[in-house]
C-alpha positions, 0 to 999 in steps of 0.5 A: 602856482596861484595868486590870491583870489579877488574876483573870484579864483580862474583855473587856467589848463595850458601847456604852453607855458607862455600862453598860459603866462600871457592869459594868467598876466590879463586875468590878474590885471583884471583882478582875478586870482589865478591858478595854472596848470600845465597837463589834463590830469593836474588840471581836473585834479585842480578843478576837483580841489579849488572849486574855481569860478571859471576854468580856461582849458586848452583842447589839446593837453598831454595826459587828459584832453580839456574836453575830457576834462569837462566830461568828468566834471559834468559827470560829477554834477560840476557845472563851473562854466568853461571857455575851451582854447583851442590852436585846431581849427576843427568845428568837430572839436569845438562842438564836441566841447559844447556838447560835453558842457563848455560855454564858449571857446576861443581859437587861437592866436586870440586876444587876451583882452577879449578872452577876460572880457569873455570870462566876465561876461560869462561870471556876470551870466553864471552869477544870476544877478537878481533884476527886479525888472524880470519877471518869472517866465512860463511857456507850456510846462516850462517855467525859468525864474531868472531871479533864482536861475531856476527851470522846471519843467512839468514842476521838475528842476532841470539842471542847464549850464549859465549859457544853456540857461539864458539862451532858454530865458532869451526866447522865452522873454519873447514867446513868438518872436524869431531870434536870429543866429547873429542876434541870439550870439549877440545877446546871449554871448555877448558878442556877433560872429558869422563863424561862431553861429554854430555855437547857437545850433549845438547849445539850442541842441542841448537845451532841447535834449534836456527839455525832453518831451518840452523841446517842440517848444523851441522850434527852427525857422528854416533859414532864419533862426529859432523861436519859443511858441506853445 
């Protein structure tokens, strides 16, 4: 079922109907349009058909799991922001979801208000509203343009998720500055949690993989965190 979009349409794919209804209610209260599906195949079809501004996907879905939905969307070149919902207290599942291109995850039980806040934070990052005070940043072969939300490596365009873009931008903004995982989590994701620092590691690994030969610009400082340095 769908409500008329206001701030944009969010796709919710959740097989537990009470949870889906609760998420829909809180998103609608905040001005979002909402479309709900209860199985993976229908969720994938809705994502392709409706082009939502964001997707909230349960991982354990009948038919196709949430991670498989994201794998197929990313394979199509669709980089719609994704938040995973999971009842699984299994780090492997969460890491797999992030490695496939998910932007964030929330573990059940969760606060619906916090979920809406994370959706809004993610959409602000994805929209890339230009800030006149933000400058184009270049470090070695990597150039990042915050206003256009563009990254090039050796002059060639690079495709990043909104979270990957903001993580790289945060590191490039202060070359040589060592950021702890907690600092990156708070600044890029908008929340701080020791349990979420593994999220930072996964996204750094993803950015490095996409940078290819330029990956050495992002350096691990053992026992502390990460820095960008030419």
